[in-house]
N, C-alpha and C positions, 0 to 999 in steps of 0.2 A: 580742817584738820580733824574735825569729828569724824571723819571717815577714815581716818588713821595716820595720814600723812604727817610728818616729821615737822615742828614749827621752823626747822632751819632749811625745809626745803627748799631748793632754788627758784626764785621767780622772776618774771621780767613782763615790762607792759612797754609796746611800743606804739607811740600816738603818730597818726598821720603817716603811717609807714609808706615808704619810697617816694613821698612828695615832699616840697619844701616845707619843711616846719618840723620834720621827723624829730622825734625824742625817743631816748631809750632809758628805761629806768631797771636797774637790776637790784633785787634786793632777796630776803629771806620771805617766806611764806607768812610768819606769824607778823612781819612789819610791814606787808605790801598795801594794805588799806590806808594804814597810817602816812607811808611815804608817798604814795600817789596824791592824797589828798593835801600834804606839805608841798609837793611840786604843782599842784593844780593842774594834775593829767585830766584829761576831759576825751569825749568821742569826736573823733573815731579813734578807738583803740583796740589792739590785741593783746590778750593776757595769755603768759606762758607759763606752765609751772610743770616742773621736773627738772632731772638732770640735763635734759636736753639743753637748758640753759645754757649749760657750762661747755657746749661744744660750738659756740658760737666761733666763726671763723671771719672777723671783720674785713681781712683782706680780698675777701671773695664776695662782699655785701655789693649788689646792683648800686649803681650812681643813682643818686637821688633826681627824680624827673622835675623838669622846671616847670610846675604846675603849683596850684595852691587850692587848698580844701575851702571850700565844697567845689568839687569838679563839675563843671557846665556841660554838658552834652549838645 
């Protein structure tokens, strides 16, 4: 926000994307840290900030892979 983003900027966190245990949180930028802590999100996670968060099309999301983290190679 110190760089000029509005506190109401849409934000999202996706934990364990594309695998069993995937979770998603959508919130505003000013509540992002608080909501992540309350819901106990952890690594690996992806953070998305900006209006792009509002363009999610859930019906076109790929199915979750039948694997768990960490993935063994």
